[in-house]
Backbone bond lengths (Angstrom), bond angles and torsions (degrees), N, CA, C in turn:
res aa  C-N    CA-C-N  psi(-1)  N-CA   C-N-CA  omega(-1)  CA-C   N-CA-C  phi
1 M - - - 1.436 - - 1.521 109.01 -
2 V 1.311 115.89 148.39 1.460 121.07 178.29 1.524 107.76 -65.76
3 K 1.309 116.20 131.97 1.468 121.17 -175.77 1.529 111.34 -77.44
4 L 1.314 114.95 138.61 1.456 122.69 171.70 1.521 106.69 -91.53
5 I 1.330 116.67 119.94 1.467 120.99 -175.60 1.522 111.99 -92.83
6 D 1.336 116.61 -42.25 1.464 119.51 -178.87 1.523 109.95 -160.26
7 V 1.318 116.25 164.82 1.461 123.00 179.21 1.522 108.29 -135.51
8 F 1.327 114.98 133.45 1.461 121.35 175.37 1.524 107.55 -126.67
9 E 1.334 116.01 144.97 1.456 118.54 178.77 1.523 110.55 -142.63
10 D 1.336 113.53 152.50 1.457 119.87 169.51 1.527 106.17 -130.96
11 E 1.340 117.76 -163.06 1.467 119.32 -176.60 1.522 113.45 -64.53
12 R 1.344 117.13 -26.13 1.465 120.00 -173.90 1.528 115.03 -119.59
13 H 1.308 118.93 -14.47 1.461 120.25 -172.25 1.522 113.21 -135.52
14 W 1.311 114.25 151.03 1.455 122.79 168.44 1.528 105.75 -115.42
15 C 1.298 117.59 131.81 1.467 122.02 176.69 1.519 108.18 -116.42
16 L 1.314 115.48 122.20 1.455 121.39 179.49 1.519 108.28 -105.19
17 V 1.311 116.64 125.18 1.459 121.24 176.10 1.526 106.17 -97.33
18 M 1.326 114.48 114.74 1.457 120.71 -175.10 1.531 110.27 -110.68
19 E 1.316 114.81 161.26 1.458 122.32 174.19 1.536 109.36 -57.62
20 L 1.318 117.00 139.21 1.463 121.84 178.79 1.522 109.49 -76.21
21 M 1.308 116.73 122.40 1.464 122.57 179.83 1.530 107.80 -108.94
22 Q 1.310 116.48 91.00 1.461 122.33 -171.55 1.520 114.37 -76.42
23 G 1.319 117.70 -13.10 1.462 120.36 -177.31 1.512 114.90 -83.73
24 G 1.337 117.75 -8.83 1.457 121.10 179.81 1.525 112.90 79.81
25 E 1.317 115.13 -165.89 1.465 122.15 -176.82 1.527 111.26 -86.89
26 L 1.310 115.98 148.83 1.459 120.69 172.80 1.526 109.85 -58.91
27 F 1.316 117.01 -33.08 1.465 122.14 179.05 1.529 110.59 -53.84
28 D 1.329 117.12 -45.93 1.471 120.88 -179.85 1.523 111.34 -64.72
29 Q 1.323 117.15 -36.66 1.467 121.19 177.70 1.527 110.76 -65.94
30 I 1.325 116.80 -38.08 1.467 120.73 178.11 1.524 109.82 -64.15
31 L 1.327 116.90 -44.15 1.464 119.97 178.70 1.526 111.10 -62.29
32 E 1.320 116.51 -39.03 1.459 122.22 -178.36 1.533 112.17 -70.65
33 K 1.331 116.80 -45.83 1.468 121.22 -175.07 1.526 113.75 -91.52
34 E 1.309 117.84 -23.12 1.465 126.48 -174.79 1.521 112.62 76.73
35 F 1.323 118.92 -50.01 1.461 121.20 174.33 1.525 108.70 -154.07
36 F 1.312 115.63 164.65 1.455 122.21 -175.09 1.528 109.92 -115.02
37 S 1.317 116.33 157.12 1.464 120.30 174.78 1.527 108.62 -68.24
38 E 1.324 116.18 164.93 1.461 119.56 177.64 1.526 110.58 -61.24
39 Q 1.321 117.28 -37.95 1.467 120.67 179.42 1.529 110.89 -64.60
40 E 1.339 117.27 -44.54 1.466 120.72 178.68 1.527 110.86 -63.31
41 A 1.329 116.43 -43.78 1.466 120.54 179.33 1.529 110.48 -63.45
42 R 1.336 116.96 -39.69 1.462 121.08 178.26 1.525 110.99 -61.42
43 E 1.333 116.67 -44.61 1.466 120.86 179.78 1.530 110.77 -63.99
44 A 1.321 115.85 -42.78 1.471 119.77 178.54 1.519 110.52 -62.23
45 C 1.328 116.58 -47.41 1.463 120.65 -178.52 1.518 111.22 -64.34
46 R 1.317 117.04 -37.53 1.468 120.11 177.98 1.533 109.54 -59.07
47 S 1.323 116.57 -47.39 1.478 120.56 179.88 1.523 111.59 -61.10
48 I 1.322 115.76 -45.42 1.469 120.73 -177.65 1.538 110.19 -65.10
49 I 1.318 116.21 -46.29 1.467 120.19 -177.30 1.529 111.20 -66.80
50 Q 1.326 117.79 -39.36 1.466 119.52 177.58 1.528 110.76 -62.19
51 A 1.336 116.36 -43.55 1.469 119.88 -179.74 1.522 111.30 -66.49
52 I 1.327 116.99 -43.76 1.462 119.10 -177.24 1.522 110.37 -71.82
53 S 1.332 117.93 -31.90 1.469 120.82 175.15 1.522 110.72 -62.53
54 Y 1.329 116.31 -40.29 1.467 120.38 176.39 1.533 109.70 -61.34
55 C 1.323 116.61 -46.19 1.474 120.31 178.66 1.526 110.38 -58.29
56 H 1.326 115.93 -46.61 1.466 119.96 -178.48 1.523 111.64 -61.84
57 K 1.321 117.51 -37.85 1.470 120.29 177.33 1.522 111.54 -64.67
58 Q 1.339 116.33 -25.49 1.465 121.34 176.80 1.529 111.48 -87.86
59 G 1.345 116.72 -1.05 1.463 121.61 179.86 1.517 113.43 86.46
60 I 1.326 117.87 14.33 1.467 121.80 -176.99 1.523 110.19 -103.21
61 V 1.330 116.19 128.58 1.462 122.91 173.23 1.531 106.00 -108.86
62 H 1.323 117.46 125.85 1.475 122.22 -174.99 1.528 112.16 -72.13
63 R 1.301 118.35 -50.31 1.465 127.54 176.11 1.522 115.37 70.67
64 D 1.326 119.14 8.60 1.469 119.64 176.88 1.533 111.13 -150.79
65 I 1.329 116.18 47.82 1.464 120.51 176.65 1.525 108.10 -73.39
66 K 1.318 116.08 124.30 1.466 123.38 177.66 1.525 107.40 -162.75
67 P 1.329 118.22 161.46 1.470 120.22 -176.87 1.531 114.47 -57.29
68 E 1.315 118.14 -28.35 1.455 121.10 178.77 1.525 112.20 -70.33
69 N 1.336 117.05 -21.63 1.470 122.26 179.98 1.522 112.76 -102.28
70 L 1.321 115.96 11.15 1.460 122.23 176.29 1.523 107.08 -114.86
71 L 1.318 116.19 112.23 1.458 121.55 -173.20 1.524 111.06 -107.92
72 L 1.342 114.92 146.38 1.459 121.34 176.96 1.513 109.09 -95.38
73 Q 1.319 116.24 128.93 1.460 120.70 179.34 1.527 110.17 -61.92
74 S 1.336 116.70 -40.79 1.465 120.49 176.96 1.518 109.62 -154.10
75 K 1.319 116.05 153.08 1.464 120.29 177.29 1.520 110.76 -69.03
76 E 1.335 116.75 -32.84 1.467 120.62 -178.84 1.531 111.08 -63.36
77 L 1.323 116.42 -42.40 1.465 120.32 179.04 1.524 111.52 -77.64
78 G 1.326 115.78 -20.04 1.454 121.57 176.27 1.510 114.12 61.01
79 I 1.317 114.20 -143.02 1.455 123.19 -171.87 1.530 113.01 -61.12
80 T 1.332 116.89 -21.72 1.468 120.07 -179.25 1.526 112.33 -75.31
81 S 1.326 117.52 -9.35 1.467 120.16 -177.04 1.528 112.55 -104.64
82 L 1.335 117.50 25.13 1.471 121.66 -178.35 1.524 112.52 -67.51
83 K 1.331 114.48 140.32 1.468 121.00 174.04 1.524 108.13 -138.45
84 I 1.323 115.14 150.51 1.464 120.98 -179.34 1.518 109.72 -88.86
85 A 1.331 115.58 136.79 1.465 121.96 179.02 1.530 109.47 -129.52
86 D 1.301 115.79 179.37 1.464 125.29 175.01 1.530 112.61 58.06
87 F 1.300 114.56 81.26 1.461 120.93 177.91 1.526 111.17 -96.50
88 G 1.336 116.72 27.16 1.461 121.74 -177.74 1.518 114.57 -63.10
89 L 1.336 117.69 -28.31 1.469 121.21 178.28 1.528 112.12 -104.28
90 A 1.325 116.43 3.66 1.471 120.65 -177.73 1.522 110.45 -63.76
91 R 1.313 113.95 154.60 1.461 120.08 -178.61 1.512 109.15 -140.70
92 L 1.304 115.62 140.50 1.455 121.52 174.59 1.524 107.43 -86.64
93 L 1.328 116.29 122.54 1.463 121.25 178.60 1.517 109.33 -114.17
94 Q 1.294 116.18 127.65 1.464 120.73 173.42 1.524 107.79 -71.89
95 E 1.326 116.82 156.61 1.457 120.57 179.93 1.525 110.17 -55.76
96 N 1.311 116.19 134.73 1.466 125.05 -180.00 1.525 114.07 68.59
97 S 1.336 118.58 10.92 1.464 119.85 175.00 1.526 108.68 -99.58
98 M 1.312 115.67 165.63 1.456 121.53 -177.00 1.528 109.55 -130.73
99 A 1.321 115.64 157.11 1.459 121.36 173.87 1.523 107.94 -98.44
100 S 1.326 116.81 162.29 1.458 119.64 179.28 1.521 112.91 -140.38
101 T 1.317 118.35 -6.72 1.459 121.58 -178.83 1.523 110.41 -69.44
102 T 1.327 116.54 132.81 1.459 120.75 174.82 1.519 107.34 -80.64
103 C 1.332 115.83 112.65 1.460 120.45 179.69 1.517 109.14 -156.18
104 G 1.314 116.48 169.03 1.452 122.29 -178.28 1.514 109.64 122.95
105 T 1.301 115.61 -179.16 1.458 121.71 -178.03 1.524 109.54 -102.06
106 P 1.348 117.69 128.90 1.460 120.05 178.14 1.532 110.16 -50.39
107 G 1.312 115.79 138.10 1.451 121.08 -179.26 1.521 112.72 97.15
108 Y 1.333 117.58 -24.62 1.468 121.95 -178.42 1.522 112.64 -116.27
109 V 1.318 116.92 -10.13 1.463 121.75 -173.83 1.534 110.57 -80.14
110 A 1.322 116.06 142.30 1.459 122.56 -177.09 1.531 111.71 -74.52
111 P 1.340 116.91 151.81 1.465 120.50 -178.78 1.522 113.72 -57.24
112 E 1.347 117.31 -41.26 1.468 118.84 -177.43 1.531 111.58 -64.04
113 V 1.322 117.21 -29.47 1.465 120.42 176.51 1.529 109.12 -67.32
114 L 1.338 116.02 -45.37 1.468 120.94 -179.95 1.523 112.47 -66.02
115 M 1.335 116.32 -31.77 1.470 120.46 -179.66 1.521 111.57 -85.01
116 Q 1.338 115.90 6.57 1.460 123.62 178.54 1.527 112.00 54.69
117 Q 1.329 115.02 39.67 1.461 121.39 174.40 1.524 107.89 -97.05
118 P 1.302 117.78 153.59 1.467 119.40 174.99 1.536 109.49 -58.80
119 Y 1.324 117.06 139.57 1.457 120.92 -178.39 1.522 109.96 -142.08
120 G 1.311 115.04 162.95 1.457 121.84 179.64 1.506 111.27 -129.38
121 K 1.321 115.01 -148.30 1.459 121.35 -174.91 1.524 113.05 -62.92
122 E 1.316 117.33 -19.35 1.458 120.96 -178.50 1.526 112.36 -58.60
123 C 1.324 116.85 -26.84 1.461 119.41 179.87 1.537 110.99 -61.77
124 D 1.323 117.55 -31.29 1.471 120.61 176.92 1.523 110.54 -67.33
125 Y 1.326 117.09 -38.34 1.468 120.15 -179.59 1.527 111.51 -69.42
126 W 1.323 116.88 -33.06 1.469 119.79 173.65 1.528 108.78 -59.44
127 S 1.322 116.83 -48.94 1.469 121.11 -178.64 1.525 111.12 -62.01
128 I 1.328 117.16 -38.80 1.463 120.76 176.88 1.530 109.73 -63.24
129 G 1.319 117.34 -37.11 1.468 121.04 175.92 1.518 111.77 -61.86
130 V 1.328 116.46 -41.22 1.466 120.47 177.55 1.531 110.16 -63.78
131 V 1.329 116.90 -43.84 1.470 120.92 178.14 1.531 109.77 -61.36
132 T 1.321 117.62 -42.41 1.468 121.84 179.24 1.524 110.68 -60.63
133 F 1.317 116.82 -44.79 1.470 122.36 177.90 1.524 110.09 -56.76
134 I 1.330 116.14 -45.72 1.466 121.49 -179.70 1.523 110.95 -65.68
135 L 1.323 116.93 -42.20 1.472 119.94 179.27 1.525 111.09 -59.28
136 L 1.309 116.96 -42.53 1.461 120.81 -175.54 1.525 114.36 -79.93
137 S 1.330 116.55 -32.10 1.467 118.91 -174.51 1.523 113.69 -108.55
138 G 1.328 116.56 -21.38 1.465 119.57 -175.09 1.516 113.16 80.27
139 T 1.341 116.99 3.73 1.462 121.81 -180.00 1.525 109.54 -133.01
140 P 1.329 117.36 151.45 1.470 119.13 177.41 1.528 110.41 -78.03
141 P 1.323 117.79 148.95 1.462 119.95 178.32 1.531 112.67 -70.57
142 F 1.313 116.02 -27.86 1.467 121.79 -179.93 1.517 107.80 -123.72
143 Y 1.340 116.44 128.42 1.459 118.27 178.08 1.516 110.38 -151.16
144 E 1.298 115.55 126.84 1.464 124.71 172.69 1.517 106.83 -152.63
145 E 1.305 117.19 144.38 1.467 120.98 176.52 1.530 110.98 -66.59
146 D 1.313 115.51 -38.30 1.457 122.62 -177.78 1.533 109.66 -89.24
147 N 1.331 117.38 124.75 1.462 120.93 -177.91 1.531 112.75 -60.64
148 F 1.327 117.94 -37.06 1.461 119.91 179.57 1.531 109.59 -60.47
149 A 1.328 116.80 -47.49 1.472 121.34 179.06 1.530 110.63 -64.51
150 L 1.331 117.33 -38.47 1.463 121.70 177.16 1.525 110.34 -61.44
151 F 1.326 116.54 -46.14 1.461 120.65 -179.03 1.530 111.23 -64.76
152 E 1.314 117.37 -36.31 1.470 120.23 176.81 1.527 110.26 -64.65
153 Q 1.331 116.70 -40.02 1.475 121.54 176.51 1.528 110.73 -60.22
154 I 1.329 116.01 -46.77 1.467 121.01 -178.72 1.528 110.39 -64.72
155 K 1.327 117.00 -46.40 1.472 119.86 -179.13 1.526 111.66 -60.86
156 A 1.331 116.85 -32.59 1.466 121.57 178.71 1.533 111.67 -87.23
157 C 1.340 116.60 -2.23 1.485 122.20 -175.66 1.522 110.84 52.86
158 K 1.328 115.52 39.10 1.461 121.83 179.94 1.531 107.90 -97.02
159 Y 1.329 115.46 91.06 1.458 120.74 -175.97 1.526 110.88 -101.36
160 D 1.334 115.34 157.93 1.460 121.84 177.11 1.525 108.74 -86.91
161 F 1.331 115.92 119.89 1.460 120.93 178.13 1.528 106.65 -129.53
162 E 1.333 114.36 79.05 1.461 119.95 -178.71 1.521 109.30 -78.50
163 V 1.304 116.17 120.39 1.458 122.35 -175.58 1.526 111.19 -57.50
164 E 1.319 117.91 -39.66 1.475 120.71 -179.08 1.514 111.93 -60.35
165 T 1.326 116.81 -37.21 1.462 121.73 179.84 1.522 111.18 -64.51
166 W 1.318 116.03 -37.78 1.457 121.00 -175.94 1.509 111.15 -88.07
């Protein structure tokens, strides 16, 4: 996770001083490379899963895992320097409790969230699966211009698996 270095506040603002992530977003790397090797994807997923596992052990569910929220510490270290950012939709869950708010980014959100069913940390792993699919294929598993149609695809787990791409 991106480190919080300091916090300053006045009557109207909070200023968070965060670790400098010079490598940019994973999203930009995906656009640049189109897809990653299995080894690169494995290293990226290892970093993401280790970080999210730590969050889950602390009772935190991120709820918005996507390439734009995965930052590279440096371009030189590449995919191995991934850190999770943007905890704006994160939620603290007590043991055995569930969340119910519909939130997340279209295309990465888990079916149970869209179906307004109680959900837990598993929703983060669904999003990591979507990111993994994109890393390996260069394409999203679910895609529709219209969000309603996209959500229906996700709820039905009807993903695009074009053999030529793989």
